[in-house]
N, C-alpha and C positions, 0 to 999 in steps of 0.2 A: 836697372832694377825696376820692375813694374810697380807703380804705386796705386793703392786702392783708396777711394774716398768713401765717407759714410753714405753720401747720397748715391754714389755709384753702386755700393753694395746693396742698398735698399732697392734700387731699380732692378738690379740683377735678381734679387730674391723675389720681387714682384713678378718679374718675367718668368722665372722658373715655376713659381706657384701657379701662374696663369696657364702655363703649358700643362702642368700637372692636372689642373681642373679640367682643361679641355680633353686631355687624354682619358680621364675618368668618365667624362660624359660620352666620349666616343666609344669606350668599351661597353658602357651600358646600352647605347643606342645601336651600335653597329657590330659589336663583338670584337673590335680591334682598336688599337690606340690611334690609328690614322683616320677613323671615321668613315671608311669606305666599305659599304656592304654590297656584296654581289647578290643580285636577284635572278640572274639569267646567265647561261654559259657564255654569251657574247658580250657581257658587260665590260666596260672599259677597265674596271679593276682587274678582271681576269687577264685582259690583254697586258696591262702594266706589270702584273705579277710574274708573267712568264718571260719578260725581257731579260736579256743577258745570256751569254752562252750560245751554243748552237740551237737554232730554231727548227721546228718542223717545217719541211719544205712546202707543205700545203698541197702536195700531190704525191703519188707513189714514186719513190726514187727509181724503181725499176723502169719507169717510162723513159728515163734518160738514155738507156742503152737499147731500147727496142728499135729495130730498123724501120718500122713503119712510120715512126715519128720523125725520122731524120732524113730530110730531103732539102735540097738547095734551090729548087725551082718552084716556089709556091705561086699559086694564082693570086689575083687581087681580091677575090671574093672567097670567103669561107662560109661553110654551112655547118652549124652545130645542131645535132639532133640528140635529145635524150630519149632513150627507149626504156619504158617501164612495162608498157603493154605491148608485147611483141606482135599481137594480131593487128595493131593499128599502124605499124611501121611501114608496111608496103605502100600504103596510100601516100604517105609522106614522100617516100622515095620516088614514086611515080611522078609526083608534082615537080621534082627537080629537073625533069626533062624539059621544062619550060624556061630554064635559065639560058640566056642567049650568050653568055660568056663562060670561060673556064672557071671552075670552082673546085676547091678541095673540101672533102667531106669528113667531119669528125662525129662519130657516134659514141656516146657514153651509154653503156649497156647495163642496166640494172634488172633486166628481165630474167636472167638466169638461163636464157635460151640462146642458141647459136643464131648469128645474123649473117646473111649473105646479101651483098649489094649487087644489083644487076650490073653486069659488065657493059651493057649497051647504052648506059645513060650518056646522052650527048654532053660534051664539055666537061665530063667528070675527070678531074686530075688525080690527085692522091686521095686515098681513103685510109682513115685511121679509126679503128674500132677498139675501144678499151672497156674492159669489164670494171664496173664500179659497184660499191655497196649501195643499198637503198638508204641513203643518208643525205639529208639536205634537199630532198625532192629533185627537181631538175636544176636547181641553182648551184649546189655545191659541186656536182659533177662538172658543170661549166666552169666554175671557179678553179677547179683543179686543172683544167685545160689552160686557163689564164695563167695560173701560177707556174705552170711548166714552161710557159713561153711559146707554145706551139701556135697560139693565135696571134702572136705579135705581127706577122707579116701582112695581115689582111686590112684593106681599106674599108671594106664592108663585110658585115656578118649577118647572115640569116639564121635566126634562132627559132627552132621548132621543137615540139616534144609530143609524145603520144599522150593525148589529153582525153580524160573521161569526165572529170569534175562532177561526180554524182551529187555533190553538195548544192549544185546550181539548181537542181530540180525544185521548183516551188519557191525559189528565193524571192523575198519580198521586194527587193529593189532591182533585181536583174531578171530580164525576161529570157525565156527559152531554157532548154535543158542543156546538159553538158555536151551531148552529141551535136546539137545545133550550134553551140558556141565554137566547138572545134571545127565544124564545117565552115563557119563564117571566116575563121582565121585562114583556113586553107584557100577559100575562095578569094579573099581580099588580098592575101600576100603572095600566093603562088597559084592563082586560079586559071591563068592562061599565059601564053608567051607575051601577049600584048600588055597584060597587067604587070608582069615582071619588068618588061622594058620601060614601061611608064614609071615604075618606082625607081629604077636605076637612073633614068633620065632626070628625075626629080633630084636625086642626090647629086648627080653630076652638075646640075644647074644651080643648086642652092647650097653654098658652102656652110650655111648656118643650120641646115637640116640635120638633126641628130638621130632621130628615131622615127620610124613609120610603122604603124600598127593597124589593126582591123578597125572598121567603122564602129564607133561607140565604145571603144576599149580604153580610151584615155579618160581616167577618172581623177577625182580631186580629194580634198580633205575629208569629204564624207566617208571615204573608204580607208581611213587610217586603221580602223579596227583596233586590235590590241598591239599594233606594231610601232606606235610612235616612240615609246620609251626605248625599245630595242634599237630602232633606227638612230635615235639621239645618241645612244651609247656607242654605236658603231661609227658614227660620223666624227666622234672625238678622236678616232684613230688618225684621221687626216686633218685634225685641228679645225674642224668646221662645226658650227651649230646649225640648227634648222629653224625655219619659220613654219610652224604647223599649218598656218592658213594658206600657204603657197604650194601645197602639194599637188603635183600632176605626175601621173605615172601610167605606164602601159600595163593594164591588168591582163592577166592570162599568160604573160611571159612568152608570147610569140610575137616576133617583130623583125623588121630589117633595121639595122643600126650601123652607124659609123663604128668601125672596129675599135677606135680609141675608147669609146664609152665602156665597153666590156673589158678591154685590155687594162684600163685604169684601175679595175678592181684589185689588181696586184698590190696596190698601195695599202689595201686594208689588211694584208697579211692574215687572211682567213685560213683557219685550220679545222680539222675534223672536230676538235673540242668546242668550236664556236657554234656548232649546229645541234639542234635538238634531236633527241632520240625520236624515231618515227612512231607516232601513236595516232595516226589518222587526223592530225590537226588540220583545220582549215583557216587558221589565223594565229597571230601572236607567236611566230617562230622566226628564227634568223633568216630562213629562206624567204618568208613573206616580207620581212623588213628590207631585205636586199632588193626585192622586186620594186619596192617603193623608192629605195635609195637610187636605183638606176634612173628614175625620173628626176630626182633631186640633182644628181651630179651632171645629168645631161644639160639642165638649165644652168648649173653653176659653170659649166664649160663654155657658156655663151651660145649654146645650141638650143633648138626647139624640137618639141615632140609634135607629131601630127598623126591623124588617122587618114585612111585612103580617100576620105571625102574632100581632102585638100588638094588632091592630084589635079593638075590642069589638063584639059583635053589636048593642049598643044604638045604635051609631053609624050603622047602616044606614038607619034610618027618620028620623033627626033632620034638622033644617033648619038646623043651624049653618053649613053650606056657603054659605048666603045672605049671610053677612057678606063673602064674596069677590065678590059681585055688584058690577058697575061703580059703581053709585050708592048702595051701602049706606052707612048712617051709620057714622061712626067714633066709638068711645067710648074715651076715654083712661082707663087704669087709675089714673092719678094726674096731678096737676098738676106739670109740670116747669118750673122757673123758673131759667134761667141768669143769672149776673151779667153786667153789661154795662158795659164801660169806655168813657167818652166822650173819651178822650185822642187823638183823631184829627182834630184841626182846629187851625188857627192860634189861639194865645192869647198875650196880652201877657206873662203870667207866664213861660211856657216860652220865649218869645223873649228875655226878660231873663236867665233862668237858664242856658239852654243854647245860645242863639244864634238869630238870626232864621230862621224857617221850620221850627223843630223841632216834630215831632209824635212819637207813639210809633213811627211807621214809621222814623224816624231810627235808633232803637235796633235795631229788627227787622232792617233791611237790613245793619247792621254786624256781626252775629254771625258767628263762624267755628266750624267743628266742633271739638269737644274730645275726641272719641274716634272710632273707626272706625265709619262709617255714621251718625254723629250728624246728625240732621236740623236743621242750621243753615246758613244762615238759613232760618227758616220763612217761606214766601212765599204770598200769596193767589192764587187763580185767579178764580173767577166774579165776586167783588165787587171785585177789584182793590185797589190802594192807595187806598182811598176817603178822601173828605173828609166828615166828619160835619156840615159846613156845608151839605150838600146834602140836601134832603128826599127826593130820589129814592133815596139810599142807604138811608135808613130804610124806605122803601117796599119796596125789594128785600130788605132784611134781614127785614122782617116777613113777606113772602111765603115766604121760605125757611124761616123758623122755623115758621110755621103748617103748611107742608107736611110737617114732620117732628115734629109733636106737641107743640110748645112752647107753653105756656099764657101766658107773660108774660116780660118782661125785668125784672130788678132792676137799676136804674141805680145805679152808684156816684155818690154826690152829695157834692161837695166844698164845704165851707162853713167858712171860717176867720174867726172873730170878726166875723161879719156880712158877710164878703166871699165871694161866689160865685166859684168857679174851675172852668173847663171846663164851664160851664153852658149853652153854646150848644146842644148837641144836645137836651137835655131841654126847653129853652125852645122850640125850634123844633118839637119833637114836640107839646108842649102846644098850640101855636098851629095845628098842622096837623090834617088829618082822617085821618091814617094809622091804619088799623084794627089796632092792636096794643096789648093791655093792657100796663101797666107799673107798677112800684112803685119804691121808693127804699130804698137802704141809705146811711145817713149814714156815709161813710168818714172818720171823725173821727180820723185819724192825722196825725202830722207828715209833711211832705214833706222828704226828705233827698236828698243827692247819692248816697247809697248805695242808694236805692230800697228801704229796709227799714222805714220808719216809726218808727225808733228816735229817740233824743234827741241823736245826734251829727250835726254838719254839716247843721243844719236850714236849709231854704230858706224854708219858711213853717210855722209851728206853731200848735197850738191854744192859745188863751189865753182861758180862760173868765172871767177877772177883767176882761178888756177888754169883752167882750160876753157876757152870761150865756147858758149853754146853753139856758135856758128859751125864749129868743127864736127858736131854730132853727125851732120849729114854725110860727111866723108866716111865716118865709121860704119854707117849702115848702107852705103852706096851699093855694095856687092849684093845685098839682099833686094834692094829696090830694082836692080837689074835682072833678077831672077825671072825667068819666063812664067813661073807660077805665081808671081806676086800679084795681089789683087789690085785691079784698076777700076776707077769710076770715070766713065766717059773717056777712057783711054789714058787716065792720069793715075799715077801710083798713089794709093791711099796711105796716108801717114797721119797718125793721131798723136797728140801731146796731152799728157794728163794734167800738169799744173803749169800752164803757159805763163801766167803772170808772175811766176817765180823769176822769170827772165825780164829784167827791167827794160831791155831793148828788144822785146819780142818781135815787133814789126820789122825791125832791121834783120833779125835772125831769119825770119821767114823769107824775106827778100833774098838774103844770101843763099839759103837752102835751094830756092827755086833756080837761081842762077847756076849753082854748082850742079844740080841735077841735069840741067840742059847741057852744060859743058861736058858732062860725063856720058851723055847719050841716053840717060834714063828718060828724058823728056819732061813733061809737065808733072807737077805734084798736085794731089788733092789732099789738102791739109785740113784736119779737123781738130778742134779743141774739145776736150772732154768737158761736159757741162757740170761743173762743180761750183760750190759757193766761193765767194771771194776770199773767205778765210782759208780756203784750200787752194788759193792762188788761181781761182777762176777768173775769166775775163769780164764778167758782167754781161749785160744784155746786148751791147752793140759790138759784136765780135768781128764784123767784116772790116772795120777800120784797121785791123791788124794785118790785113792782107791774106787772111785765111779763107777757106771755102765754106766753113760751117762748123757745126758742133754735133757731138753725139752724146746721148744720154747714158748715164752710168748709175742706175738705181743701186742703193737707196739715196745717192746724192741728189740734192735739189728737189726732193719730195718731202712733204710734211711728215714729221715723226709723230704719229698718233699712237697713244698708249694702247697696248693690247689687254686682253682679259686676264690680268695677273692673278686675281683672286680665284677665278674659276680654274686656271691652269695649275694652281697649287705650287707656286714658286718655293724653292728651297729657302730656308731661313738665312742662309749665307749669301743670298743673291744681293748684289749691289750694282747691277748693271742697268741697262735700258731694255725694256720689254715692250716691243712695238707691234702694231697690227699690220700684217701682210695685206689683208683685205683692204685696209684704208690706203695703203700705198698703191695698190692696183687701181682703186677708184680714182685717186688723184692723178695717176699717170694717164689713164684713159681719158680723163677730162682734159688734161693738158695736151694730149696728142691731137685733139681737134683744132688746136691753136697754132701748131708748129708750121713754120714756113718750109719750103721745099729743101732748104739747106740745113734744116735742123732734123737730125735723125733720131727717132725714138729708140728706147731700150727698155727691156724687162729684166727682172732677176728671177732666177730659179728659187732662191731663198737668200736670206742673210742671217748668219748666226756664227759669230766668231768665238764661241765658247771654247773651241779647241786652242785658241791663242790666249784668251783672257779669262776663261772659266767663270768666276763669280762676278766679274766686272765686265761681262760681255755685252755687246749689242745684239739683240735677238729679235727677229720678226716672227711672230706667231701666226700660223695659218697658211703656210705654204703647202700646197698639194698640187698634183698634176692637173686637176680639173680647173682650179682657179688660174693656174699658170697658162693653161690652154686659152682661157677667156682673155687673159692679158695679151698673150702673143697674137691671138686672132684679131683682137681689137686694134693692136698696133699695125698689123699687116693691113687691115682694112683702111686704116688712116692714111697709109702711104699709097694705096691703090690709085687715087686720082693723079698721082705724080707721073712724070716721065719714067719709063722703065729703069733708067740708070739711077734714079733717085729713090727707088723702092728698096730701102735698106733698113733692117732692124738689127740692133745689137742686143746681145744677151750676156748678162753677168750670171754665170760664166760656164765654160766647159769643164774646168777642173780646179776651181778654187775651193779645195776640200776643207781647209781650215776655216773657211767662212760659209760653208754649207751651200755655196753657189755652184752646184754640180749637176751637169747634164749626164755625166757618165753613170753607168748602172751602179746601184747601191743595194745593200742587203735589205733595206726596208722598202724601197720604191722600185727596184728592178730597173727596167728601161722606161718606166711610165712617163718621165719628163721628156725623154726623147720622142716617145710615141705621141705625146701631146704636141710637141713642136712639129713633127712630121705631118700630123693631121692639119694643123693650122696653116702650114706652108703649102701643102700639096692639095688641099681640098678644092 
């Protein structure tokens, strides 16, 4: 029976009274008990209020079935043109004859007139023309293309629109009229075959170049106008703040850009209701705010904006532009290997411990948000709530991974004293002909009801006295011998999560190597996961154990820095840890410059185990595709001085759904994390 003390009742009464006073103040100031007043259609409050249930797609659903949008041989370059003034379109189309590589053309037509594209444009591939309402200027029509996914394939995008800008006439700060401004954009961006080749060569030679625009068109904080508040509200959707003094953006909304910068807008979940009704505004609308946000997220992604005055004369005659030809070979700057969780199929152990039919999806679907805008539950799109008992699922995963620059999957492998657990996916992969490299991490931690790998409330534990750890190598030998198994310098890559859990680990390693040679597998490349000593990590001097190195597994061994809990609006039931993703990125990138060649860096998509622990979860606030791009790009850059065999970056994770570490497409982010990865690896 629960007992109540006098002091406890007083504290409870004070707490209830305080909440009542706060609610009354909120009603008076904001019109609701929560204290959040919406002042604009794109406000974060509006975004939060519409979460839950089926969401607006952010583009006309009829586009899904239109033949013109469905093709499987896209070019590397996409051109997006918004047409409002039909009489200005032909000039833009004529300039496309200067492109030296194949391109696909997308025209959003708000003119109300028919559009015909010249059939004799050199290098023109597919043409897609969609009629759109005059809503959101040239920005929302482009966003609709982004939301539909049709722009996902493109490494580079040229964005143009039929521009008049009558407001520019007589502007106090900006010289020239609207027609002159338009002419300068066309001259600087598509003025001649030589200029286009020069721009493409610059993108090919500088992996950190994010956007290129016309001379004098990059402006700064003096041009916030009335858009700062709207931009601040929109950036909350991707859990980012802004520094008003650091604004740089491409004014005029015409530029060449890395495809990812525009593709990443999918993460904002923009819908028609977010955009202002058209009333001739020249400022303070969602469209104008997104124009500025594109500059912010370019720099957040670790990329930079330039105008054409930065073009080097040496770029005129180069042939780097050929990397953007349709069939040009792609070369990864590093091998990227995400961790792969097999817990998405029926298993006797989970049926016994958690109830019949349990898989990781059972946890995922049960999560609820713990703060305003919290993305829970995280739900899949393209791959669905899959069952890894199906070979087709692994085929689909492999295809998606290879399309985005992923070299291999590192499967978590569960082996407890001679017993395999969750072994069906890797066994089926081994027996199949799925064309996807793989390797193994022995996840030798205890399984507990708290999902934390510690020693309390154990479901199944590691007992090396029952079956020696030396025999593990014989259990996995069939996989190590698979021709698809990932190798480093010709040696089979094998990782161990908690190596110090084995008191004789050095002897275990020695035995593993001998057995691999005896069985014809050859040499092993053994890595320990870099975890704290309390998680049975090896400490700093790992080579004394006879292994080849370590791999990073964020958030392990990174500082836990508190996130903005007050600003996020945590639920009163929260009792977990609320950490900063931005600070983890900062610490990891700083650390990456100190790693030796046998220490392999790692990034995480996110970390949020609300699906497993709800109000006592560990959550990192601030994960978004642009910051993730900066993290991965920084780690890739850090390994570039190494020998090619040692240019490896690990990612947490491909499909750790209950911890939010997910590269696979989701309802909120689509493919944007995969697109970030692709750009960082193939740029």
